[in-house]
C-alpha positions in Angstrom: 136.2 67.4 68.9 135.3 68.6 72.0 135.4 66.5 75.2 132.4 65.6 76.8 131.9 62.5 79.5 128.8 60.2 80.7 127.3 57.6 79.1 126.2 59.7 75.9 125.1 59.1 72.3 127.5 58.8 69.9 128.8 62.2 68.5 125.9 64.4 70.4 126.9 67.9 71.7 124.5 70.3 73.2 124.7 74.0 73.8 123.2 77.0 75.6 122.6 79.7 73.7 121.5 83.1 75.3 121.1 86.7 74.0 121.3 89.6 76.6 118.9 92.9 76.5 120.7 95.4 76.5 118.1 97.4 78.9 118.3 95.3 82.1 121.1 92.6 81.5 118.3 90.1 81.3 118.7 87.1 79.4 115.6 87.6 76.8 116.5 85.0 74.4 117.2 81.6 75.6 117.8 78.4 73.4 119.1 74.8 73.7 120.7 73.7 70.8 121.5 70.0 70.1 123.8 68.9 67.4 124.6 64.9 66.0 127.3 65.7 64.3 127.0 62.1 62.6 123.8 62.3 61.2 123.9 66.4 60.8 121.0 67.0 62.3 120.5 70.4 64.5 117.8 71.1 67.0 117.3 74.3 68.6 114.6 74.6 71.2 113.6 78.2 72.4 112.7 78.4 76.3 110.2 81.9 76.7 111.8 84.4 79.0 108.6 84.2 80.8 109.0 80.7 81.8 108.2 80.3 85.6 111.1 78.5 87.7 111.1 77.8 91.7 112.7 80.6 92.9 112.6 82.6 96.5 112.5 86.2 95.0 108.8 87.4 93.6 109.1 87.5 89.8 110.3 84.0 89.0 110.9 84.4 85.2 113.9 82.3 83.9 115.4 85.2 82.6 116.0 87.0 85.2 118.3 84.4 86.7 121.6 85.5 84.7 121.2 89.1 86.3 120.0 87.6 89.9 123.0 85.8 90.5 125.6 88.3 89.2 125.8 87.3 85.5 126.5 83.8 86.1 125.9 81.5 83.3 126.5 78.1 85.5 123.6 79.5 87.4 121.4 79.8 84.6 122.5 76.6 82.9 121.4 74.7 86.3 117.8 76.4 86.3 117.7 75.2 82.4 118.6 71.5 83.7 115.4 71.9 86.2 113.4 72.6 83.0 114.7 69.8 80.7 116.0 67.3 83.0 120.0 68.2 81.9 122.6 70.5 82.0 123.8 71.4 78.2 127.6 70.9 77.6 128.7 74.5 76.6 127.1 77.6 76.7 127.3 80.6 74.0 126.7 84.2 74.8 125.6 86.8 72.3 126.0 90.2 72.7 123.4 92.7 70.1 126.6 93.9 68.9 127.8 90.6 67.6 124.4 89.8 66.4 124.4 92.8 64.2 128.0 92.6 63.0 127.0 88.9 61.6 124.1 89.9 60.1 126.4 92.7 58.4 129.0 90.4 57.4 126.8 88.5 55.3 125.3 91.3 53.7 121.8 91.1 55.3 119.2 88.5 55.4 116.0 88.3 53.3 113.0 88.0 55.8 109.3 88.4 56.0 108.4 90.7 58.8 104.9 89.5 59.8 103.6 92.9 60.9 104.2 96.9 61.0 106.5 97.4 64.0 106.8 100.7 65.6 107.9 101.5 68.9 110.0 104.3 70.7 111.7 103.8 74.0 113.7 107.1 74.5 115.2 105.5 78.2 116.3 102.4 76.6 117.5 104.4 73.1 115.5 101.7 71.6 113.6 102.8 68.1 111.9 100.2 66.5 110.3 100.7 62.6 109.8 98.1 60.4 107.0 97.7 57.6 105.2 94.3 57.3 106.3 92.4 54.3 109.5 90.9 52.6 112.6 92.6 52.6 116.6 92.3 53.0 117.2 93.3 56.9 120.7 94.9 57.6 122.4 94.7 60.8 120.4 97.2 62.7 117.0 96.4 61.4 117.3 92.6 62.3 118.2 93.7 65.9 114.9 96.0 65.9 112.9 92.9 64.3 114.6 90.5 67.5 113.6 92.8 69.7 110.3 93.7 69.1 107.2 92.3 71.9 104.1 94.0 71.0 102.3 91.3 69.5 98.9 90.1 69.6 100.1 86.5 70.3 102.0 87.6 73.5 105.7 86.4 73.8 105.0 82.9 71.8 104.6 85.1 68.7 108.3 86.6 69.6 109.9 83.6 70.0 108.4 82.3 66.8 109.6 85.1 65.0 113.5 84.7 66.4 113.3 81.4 65.6 112.4 82.0 62.0 114.9 84.7 61.6 118.0 82.5 63.1 117.3 79.9 60.3 117.2 82.5 57.7 120.4 83.5 59.3 122.0 80.2 59.2 120.7 79.7 55.5 122.6 82.7 54.6 126.0 81.9 56.5 125.8 78.4 54.8 125.6 79.7 51.4 128.1 78.5 49.4 128.8 82.3 48.5 129.8 82.8 51.7 131.9 80.2 52.2 135.5 82.0 51.8 134.3 84.3 55.0 134.3 81.1 57.0 137.6 82.4 58.8 135.5 86.0 59.2 133.1 84.0 61.3 135.4 82.5 63.8 137.2 85.7 64.6 133.6 87.2 65.2 132.5 84.6 67.4 135.7 84.6 68.9 136.4 88.3 69.3 132.2 89.0 70.6 131.0 85.7 72.1 131.4 85.1 75.5 131.8 80.9 75.3 133.6 78.0 77.6 134.5 76.7 73.9 137.8 76.6 73.0 139.0 78.1 69.6 139.9 74.4 68.4 136.4 73.4 69.1 134.9 76.0 67.2 137.0 75.6 64.3 135.7 71.5 64.7 132.4 72.6 64.5 132.6 74.7 62.0 133.9 72.2 59.3 132.0 69.6 60.4 129.1 72.0 59.3 130.5 72.4 56.3 131.2 68.5 55.7 134.9 69.2 55.9 134.8 66.3 58.5 134.2 63.5 56.5 130.7 63.8 56.4 128.0 65.6 54.3 127.6 69.0 54.9 124.5 70.3 57.1 121.4 70.8 55.1 118.8 73.3 56.0 116.2 71.0 56.1 117.8 69.1 59.1 117.7 72.2 61.1 114.5 72.1 63.3 113.2 74.8 65.7 110.9 74.1 68.9 109.3 75.6 71.8 109.2 74.6 75.3 105.9 72.8 75.7 103.4 74.7 78.6 100.9 76.8 79.2 101.7 80.5 77.6 98.8 82.5 78.9 99.2 82.4 83.2 99.4 84.8 85.2 100.1 85.5 88.9 100.1 88.2 91.4 103.5 90.0 92.1 104.2 91.7 95.3 106.7 93.8 94.1 104.8 95.7 90.9 101.2 95.1 92.7 99.8 93.5 89.7 99.6 90.6 87.4 102.6 89.0 85.9 102.7 86.8 82.7 104.4 83.4 83.0 104.7 80.7 81.4 104.3 77.0 82.9 105.8 73.8 81.3 103.9 70.7 80.2 106.2 68.3 82.3 105.3 64.9 80.2 105.4 66.9 76.8 108.8 68.0 77.8 109.9 65.0 78.8 108.8 63.1 75.5 110.4 66.2 73.3 113.6 66.1 75.2 114.2 62.5 74.8 113.8 62.2 71.3 115.4 65.8 70.0 117.5 66.9 72.8 118.9 64.7 75.3 122.7 63.5 74.9 122.6 60.4 77.1 121.6 57.2 77.1 119.9 57.8 79.9 116.2 58.8 79.6 114.9 62.1 80.9 112.1 61.5 83.6 109.5 64.0 84.8 110.8 63.2 88.2 113.9 65.4 87.4 111.9 68.4 86.6 110.9 71.1 88.7 107.9 72.2 87.2 105.9 75.3 88.4 102.1 75.8 88.2 99.5 78.4 89.0 96.5 77.1 91.1 93.2 78.8 90.6 92.9 80.6 93.8 96.5 82.3 92.7 98.7 80.2 94.9 101.5 78.8 93.3 102.9 75.2 93.7 106.4 72.9 92.4 106.2 69.3 91.3 109.0 68.7 93.6 106.9 69.7 96.9 109.3 71.9 97.7 108.5 75.7 97.1 111.1 78.2 97.7 108.5 81.4 97.9 106.4 80.4 100.6 105.7 84.0 101.4 103.8 84.6 98.0 100.9 81.9 98.8 100.9 83.7 102.8 100.2 86.8 100.8 97.5 85.1 98.9 95.6 83.8 101.9 95.9 87.6 103.1 94.4 88.6 100.1 91.8 85.9 99.8 90.6 86.6 103.7 92.0 83.1 105.0 94.8 85.1 107.0 95.9 88.3 108.4 98.8 90.4 109.5 99.6 90.6 113.6 100.9 93.4 115.3 104.4 91.9 114.3 103.8 92.2 110.6 103.7 88.3 110.3 101.3 86.3 108.4 98.5 84.2 110.8 96.3 81.9 109.3 92.6 82.0 110.4 90.2 85.1 111.0 91.5 88.0 112.8 90.1 89.1 116.2 87.4 91.7 115.7 88.9 95.4 116.5 86.5 96.8 119.5 84.5 99.7 119.2 83.1 102.1 121.3 79.3 103.2 122.0 78.0 106.8 123.2 79.1 106.2 126.8 82.8 105.2 125.8 82.5 101.5 126.2 84.4 99.0 124.3 82.6 96.3 122.5 82.9 93.6 119.7 79.8 91.6 118.5 80.2 87.7 118.1 79.3 85.3 115.6 75.5 85.8 116.6 75.2 89.4 116.3 75.3 89.8 119.9 77.1 93.1 121.5 79.9 91.8 124.1 81.6 94.2 126.0 85.6 94.4 126.1 88.7 96.1 127.0 90.9 98.4 124.8 92.3 95.9 123.5 89.3 93.4 122.8 89.9 91.3 125.5 85.9 90.4 126.8 85.6 91.8 130.4 86.0 89.1 133.5 82.6 89.6 134.5 79.2 89.3 132.3 80.4 90.3 128.9 76.9 91.0 127.9 76.5 93.8 130.3 78.4 97.3 129.9 80.9 98.0 132.7 78.4 100.5 134.7 75.9 97.7 135.1 78.2 94.9 135.9 76.2 94.4 139.6 77.6 97.5 141.1 73.9 98.9 142.5 73.1 101.9 144.3 75.7 102.6 147.8 74.2 101.9 151.1 75.4 102.7 154.5 76.5 100.2 157.0 75.8 100.5 160.9 79.1 100.5 163.2 79.3 97.2 164.9 77.3 98.0 168.2 79.6 97.5 171.4 80.1 93.6 172.6 78.0 93.8 175.7 77.6 90.1 176.2 74.3 90.0 174.7 74.2 90.7 171.0 72.0 92.3 168.5 68.8 92.8 170.0 67.8 92.4 166.1 70.1 89.5 165.5 70.9 87.6 168.5 74.6 86.3 168.6 75.8 88.5 165.9 76.6 92.0 165.2 76.4 93.9 161.5 73.0 94.2 159.7 71.1 91.8 157.4 72.2 88.3 156.6 75.3 89.0 154.9 77.4 87.3 157.6 79.3 90.2 158.4 80.3 92.0 161.7 81.4 90.5 165.4 80.3 87.1 166.5 78.4 86.9 169.8 80.5 86.1 172.7 77.0 85.1 175.0 76.2 81.7 176.2 72.3 81.9 175.5 70.7 79.2 173.6 70.4 79.4 170.5 66.8 80.4 169.3 66.7 77.7 166.4 68.8 74.8 167.6 67.7 74.9 171.3 63.6 74.5 170.5 62.0 71.3 171.0 61.8 68.9 168.3 58.2 68.5 166.5 57.4 65.2 166.4 56.7 63.8 162.8 53.0 62.9 162.8 51.8 59.5 162.9 51.3 57.9 159.5 48.1 57.1 158.8 46.4 58.9 161.6 43.8 60.9 160.8 44.0 64.8 161.1 41.0 66.8 162.5 40.2 70.3 160.9 40.7 73.2 163.8 37.1 73.6 164.2 36.8 70.2 165.5 39.4 70.1 168.1 38.0 68.5 171.3 39.5 69.8 174.7 39.1 67.6 177.8 38.5 70.1 180.4 38.6 67.8 183.4 42.4 68.2 183.2 42.2 72.0 182.9 43.2 73.9 185.9 40.8 76.0 187.9 39.8 79.1 186.3 40.3 78.0 183.1 
């Protein structure tokens, strides 16, 4: 009996079952299996290969974890834990070669192929040609069946076909006519399957399935298949491929309900807070239920595409409206248009001119040139046109006067203010007292 730890349900064991694709090393078949050895119940949950996970790389599909982490099953198991709330006890990685040998060992499996399947890929050396209908599939044709992807219903149909064929294969393996092959099953598994189960544990599980450990043999009606609950029709932009990628995003509450009922081997219940559920927002952004998104670059790129951000000269994303690029008029002056459509003259970098930016550089108060007279020789009398000051006009330039002449303005006598209420006579009515006038006036 395998050794496990923790506060567990009696006789429950869980497994991570993966199948690798031959073309890129991705784990395109991922299943979580629970086995209640006391009640002889097996539950199988398929995890779609397109399930979105919280990763820093661009295409965040669960099937990429194994190859992206150096073929690490432990890394894949850790990501699975974030999707379902617990880490499976053991793992079993099956190569397609072993799958083909097992089907041939039971002399084929009868299966109802759901549609005509025709696909050729010389680069992968993959050629699929199957007719719709009930037929006995040998190992090679069974491999074609589980690798076929061109369904109108998308990847969810591929998962369904894989589950149905696995149940048919289990049924054939458990058929009494094949009981004599139990040792051959175990030998094939130990030769062709990568697992952390030792040979003794493999034998113990096989004996339990066949009812040799004091319990009734497993019945096919006690083998149940499920698919991870989620939205199977999501898409998100890929910066690597410059096109939309299909994704499955999980429904946390439904996942928790299914896991606690049929897969969780622990007494402690799984809660939604234990999951890292990704979501795709309507504006193209992505988010994590944990609030900690590992790929912040994705949302920055989406903000640029929506016009909410731009790339600066260093290639960094800056949120906000990008500065307008200056244009040149027919005279070669740089300018931009403000929010109201008015022209603002700038330098070639788009910076507004220091003086009035509404005028072009050749109209910024330069005017026509003038010739200023040279300063007159200082003769102590100052300029005749501007006493006490040399220079021209009222610009305040020139050499100050050094004479002592009274200021023509400051030394004038003050003119008294008119007496309040004293009537003013018009000029033609002014009277002069001639008795006081000098003779001859």
